[in-house]
C-alpha positions as CSV (number, residue, x, y, z in Angstrom):
1,M,102.5,-145.0,30.7
2,A,103.1,-141.2,31.2
3,E,100.5,-140.6,28.5
4,S,98.0,-143.1,29.7
5,F,96.4,-141.2,32.5
6,G,94.1,-139.2,30.3
7,T,92.2,-142.3,29.4
8,D,89.6,-141.2,31.9
9,A,90.5,-137.7,32.8
10,V,87.2,-137.0,34.6
11,R,87.7,-139.9,37.0
12,Y,91.4,-138.9,37.5
13,D,90.3,-135.4,38.5
14,R,87.5,-136.7,40.8
15,A,89.3,-139.5,42.5
16,R,93.0,-138.6,42.9
17,P,94.1,-137.2,46.3
18,S,95.1,-133.6,46.6
19,Y,98.0,-132.3,48.8
20,P,98.1,-131.1,52.4
21,Q,97.5,-127.4,52.7
22,A,100.5,-127.0,54.9
23,M,102.7,-128.1,52.0
24,I,101.1,-125.6,49.6
25,D,101.4,-122.8,52.1
26,R,105.1,-123.5,52.7
27,I,106.0,-123.6,49.1
28,V,104.2,-120.3,48.4
29,A,105.7,-118.7,51.5
30,A,109.2,-119.8,50.5
31,S,109.0,-118.5,46.9
32,P,109.8,-114.9,45.9
33,G,106.4,-114.3,44.2
34,L,103.2,-115.8,43.0
35,D,103.9,-116.8,39.4
36,V,103.9,-120.6,39.3
37,L,104.6,-123.1,36.6
38,D,103.1,-126.5,37.2
39,V,104.9,-129.3,35.4
40,G,102.8,-132.3,34.4
41,C,99.8,-130.4,35.8
42,G,97.4,-133.2,34.7
43,T,93.8,-132.1,35.3
44,G,95.0,-129.3,37.7
45,I,94.6,-130.9,41.1
46,A,97.7,-129.2,42.6
47,A,97.4,-126.1,40.4
48,R,93.9,-125.3,41.8
49,Q,95.4,-125.4,45.3
50,F,98.1,-123.0,44.3
51,Q,95.5,-120.8,42.6
52,A,93.4,-120.8,45.8
53,A,96.6,-119.7,47.7
54,G,96.7,-116.6,45.5
55,C,99.1,-117.8,42.8
56,T,98.9,-117.3,39.0
57,V,99.5,-120.7,37.5
58,L,100.5,-121.9,34.1
59,G,100.3,-125.6,33.5
60,V,102.4,-127.8,31.1
61,D,101.3,-131.4,30.4
62,V,102.1,-133.9,27.7
63,D,98.5,-135.3,27.6
64,A,96.1,-133.1,25.6
65,R,93.1,-134.9,27.2
66,M,94.2,-134.0,30.7
67,A,95.1,-130.4,29.6
68,E,91.6,-129.9,28.1
69,L,89.9,-130.9,31.4
70,A,92.3,-128.6,33.3
71,R,91.3,-125.7,31.0
72,Q,87.6,-126.5,31.7
73,R,88.5,-126.2,35.4
74,G,90.0,-122.7,34.9
75,L,93.7,-123.4,34.3
76,D,95.8,-122.1,31.5
77,V,97.7,-125.1,30.1
78,E,100.2,-125.7,27.2
79,V,100.6,-129.2,25.8
80,A,104.2,-130.4,25.6
81,A,106.8,-132.6,27.3
82,F,108.5,-130.3,29.8
83,E,112.0,-131.0,28.5
84,A,110.9,-129.9,25.0
85,W,108.5,-127.1,26.1
86,D,109.2,-123.5,24.8
87,P,108.9,-121.0,27.6
88,A,109.2,-118.1,25.0
89,G,111.2,-116.0,27.5
90,R,108.7,-116.3,30.3
91,E,110.0,-116.6,33.9
92,F,108.4,-117.8,37.1
93,D,108.8,-117.5,40.9
94,A,108.2,-121.3,41.4
95,V,108.3,-124.4,39.3
96,V,106.3,-127.2,40.9
97,A,105.4,-130.8,39.9
98,G,103.0,-133.0,41.8
99,Q,103.3,-136.8,41.3
100,T,104.9,-136.3,37.9
101,W,108.7,-135.5,38.1
102,H,109.5,-139.3,37.8
103,W,108.3,-139.0,34.2
104,V,110.7,-136.1,33.5
105,D,114.4,-136.6,32.8
106,P,116.0,-135.5,36.1
107,A,118.9,-133.7,34.5
108,A,117.0,-132.1,31.5
109,G,114.1,-131.2,33.7
110,A,116.2,-129.5,36.3
111,A,118.0,-127.6,33.6
112,K,114.7,-126.4,32.1
113,A,113.5,-125.4,35.6
114,A,116.7,-123.3,36.1
115,Q,116.1,-121.7,32.7
116,V,112.6,-120.4,33.6
117,L,113.0,-119.6,37.3
118,R,113.9,-116.0,38.3
119,P,116.9,-115.7,40.6
120,G,115.7,-116.8,44.1
121,G,112.9,-118.8,42.5
122,R,112.0,-122.2,43.9
123,L,111.8,-125.6,42.3
124,A,109.5,-127.9,44.4
125,V,108.6,-131.4,43.2
126,F,106.5,-133.6,45.4
127,W,104.8,-136.9,45.7
128,N,102.1,-138.5,47.9
129,A,103.4,-141.7,49.4
130,A,100.4,-143.9,50.5
131,Q,100.5,-146.3,53.4
132,P,97.4,-148.4,53.9
133,P,96.8,-150.3,57.1
134,P,99.1,-153.3,57.2
135,E,96.3,-155.9,57.2
136,L,94.7,-154.3,54.2
137,A,98.0,-153.9,52.4
138,E,98.5,-157.7,52.7
139,A,95.0,-158.3,51.4
140,F,95.7,-156.1,48.4
141,V,98.9,-158.1,47.7
142,E,96.8,-161.3,47.7
143,V,94.5,-159.9,45.1
144,Y,97.3,-159.1,42.7
145,R,98.9,-162.5,43.3
146,R,95.7,-164.1,42.1
147,V,94.9,-161.7,39.2
148,L,98.3,-160.3,38.1
149,P,100.9,-162.6,39.5
150,D,103.8,-161.0,37.5
151,S,102.9,-157.5,38.7
152,P,105.2,-155.7,41.2
153,A,102.0,-155.3,43.3
154,A,101.9,-159.1,43.7
155,R,105.0,-159.0,45.8
156,R,105.4,-157.9,49.4
157,P,107.3,-154.6,49.1
158,T,110.9,-154.6,50.2
159,M,110.7,-151.0,51.2
160,S,107.9,-148.6,52.3
161,A,106.3,-146.2,49.8
162,I,108.0,-143.4,51.7
163,D,111.4,-145.1,51.1
164,G,110.6,-145.6,47.5
165,Y,109.7,-142.0,46.9
166,S,112.7,-140.9,48.9
167,A,114.9,-142.8,46.5
168,M,113.3,-141.0,43.6
169,G,113.8,-137.8,45.6
170,A,117.5,-138.6,45.9
171,M,117.7,-138.9,42.1
172,T,115.8,-135.7,41.7
173,A,118.3,-133.9,44.1
174,D,121.2,-135.3,42.0
175,G,119.7,-133.8,38.9
176,I,119.2,-130.5,40.6
177,R,122.8,-130.4,41.9
178,G,124.1,-131.3,38.4
179,T,122.8,-128.0,36.9
180,G,125.1,-125.9,39.2
181,A,122.2,-123.4,39.2
182,F,120.5,-124.2,42.5
183,G,121.4,-124.1,46.2
184,E,121.6,-127.4,48.0
185,P,118.3,-129.4,47.7
186,E,116.2,-129.9,50.8
187,Q,113.6,-132.6,51.5
188,W,110.4,-131.6,53.3
189,R,107.8,-134.0,54.7
190,F,104.1,-133.5,55.5
191,D,102.1,-136.3,57.0
192,W,98.3,-136.4,56.5
193,E,95.4,-138.8,56.3
194,R,92.3,-139.4,54.2
195,S,89.4,-141.7,54.8
196,Y,88.1,-143.8,51.9
197,T,84.9,-145.7,51.5
198,R,85.0,-148.9,49.5
199,D,83.5,-147.1,46.4
200,E,85.9,-144.1,46.7
201,W,88.9,-146.4,46.7
202,L,87.7,-148.4,43.8
203,D,87.0,-145.1,41.9
204,Q,90.6,-144.0,42.1
205,L,92.3,-147.3,41.6
206,P,91.9,-147.3,37.7
207,T,93.7,-143.9,37.6
208,T,97.0,-145.3,38.9
209,G,99.9,-146.2,36.6
210,L,99.6,-150.0,37.2
211,H,96.0,-150.0,36.1
212,T,95.6,-147.5,33.3
213,R,96.5,-149.9,30.6
214,L,95.0,-153.1,31.9
215,P,92.5,-155.0,29.7
216,P,89.0,-154.3,31.0
217,A,88.4,-157.9,32.2
218,Q,91.6,-157.9,34.3
219,L,90.9,-154.5,35.7
220,Q,87.4,-155.7,36.8
221,E,89.0,-158.7,38.5
222,V,91.3,-156.4,40.4
223,L,88.4,-154.1,41.4
224,T,86.2,-157.0,42.5
225,G,89.0,-158.5,44.6
226,T,90.0,-155.2,46.1
227,G,86.4,-154.3,46.9
228,A,86.0,-157.6,48.7
229,A,89.2,-156.9,50.7
230,V,87.9,-153.5,51.8
231,D,84.6,-155.1,52.7
232,T,86.2,-157.5,55.1
233,F,88.1,-154.6,56.7
234,G,84.9,-152.8,57.4
235,D,83.8,-151.0,54.2
236,S,86.1,-148.0,54.8
237,F,89.6,-147.3,56.0
238,T,92.0,-144.5,56.6
239,M,94.9,-144.1,54.3
240,R,98.0,-142.5,55.8
241,Y,99.8,-140.3,53.3
242,T,103.2,-138.6,53.4
243,A,103.8,-135.7,51.0
244,L,107.5,-135.7,50.2
245,V,108.9,-132.5,48.7
246,V,112.3,-132.1,47.1
247,T,113.1,-128.4,46.7
248,A,115.9,-126.0,46.0
249,L,116.4,-122.2,45.3
250,R,117.6,-120.9,42.0
251,I,120.9,-119.0,42.5
252,G,122.7,-116.5,40.3
253,A,121.6,-115.0,37.1
254,S,118.8,-116.5,34.9
């Protein structure tokens, strides 16, 4: 699944949400310099935000299709799985990863980050946790019950998206601690909102992991049902997001 997102890289770049500016600013301010490595950079959504904040960014991504589009958008990208990537002696002030660290082995990824960070450099991995309005969330569940009854999306969640990402964050923190190369990990939280029209929401839906490998007929059923659900809600809605960051400082010698 980690290599399926490039199926429609242009749509991914157009439709996926960015990250709150306050998060970008805090990561930059808490790093010793402006040299940034973006792990799993995709099409460069987060990387462009760091560039706009004055950073020099190198991206690493496993998917050549995503990397090529990121290059077209002005980002320097190398194609590799992060755990196997050769830094060739290069060092960075910050290693960041937006919506991708769960595809990285938490122990090997943290060890590679420690290898490429300068002393005092910052590792910051982050996720957007989406929280639709409760009535709309229930309507979405009903769509999946009808079209994809065996999908996790067809069941009412036992925890919120924030709790789910927090659990991944805890695993990330354990991997960071295991290197012995970082200070104690912290978790930062940034709440923000984005309004979606019906068409905007349907545009981004095929870019998510649950949908990238669906047969076209099933995907169309999901999109039709989801569009109808948004229509009954009023043709647009506000998605509440929480950007969760797990971050730690590199200590000692590199």
